Every structure is written in C-alpha cells, then in structure tokens.
N, C-alpha and C positions, 0 to 999 in steps of 0.2 A: 077466943075472947073469954069464953066461959068454960068452967070445968064441968064434970059430969053432974054436979049438983046444981048447976045454974048460977054459980057464983063467979065473979070476975077472977081471972087468974092473975098471978103476981105481975107478969109482964104488962098486961093491959092496965092494971091499977097504977103501975109506975109511970106509964105513958100518960095516963089521964092526970096524974098528980103533976107531972111536968106542964101539961097544957093549962091546968088550972092556975099554976104558979105564974105562967106567962100572962094569962088573962088578968091576973091581979098585979102584974108588973113586978114580979119578984126577980131581982137582978140575977140570982143564982139559977133560977129556972130558965131565964133567957140565955144565959151562958151555956147551960146544959143542952138546950135545943140547938144552939149554934154549933156546938161541938158535934152533936149527933148528925146534923145536916151536912157539916163539912166532911165527916167521915163517910157518910153515905155518898156524897158527890164524888169523893176520891175513888170509892169502890166502883161507881158507875163508869167513871172514866177508864179505870183499869180494865173493866170487862168489855167496854166498847172498843178498846185498842187491841184486844186479842184477836 
C-alpha cells in the first residue's frame, strides 16, 4: 500500500480513487468497479475448476 517513503503507491491510489467515485455515485467509477469484480469472479471460477 505504501512505498519506502510512506506514500501511497499508484495501485492503491487508483483503487481508492475508484471507491471515492463510487461513494459519490460516479457512473464511470461504478462501471469500472463492476468490470473489475466481473473479471475477478471469472478468475476465481477458473481457478476453482482446476
């Protein structure tokens, strides 16, 4: 979550930006979260079926 200097890394900042967008009801942020969760669910199913 943080780099060596104690600052947020880019990946964490991007995720937090998406969540703030969702909290503020940003349509694009909601779509991004939906796409991420769908891709994650598909990967879980693939790994469980192995």
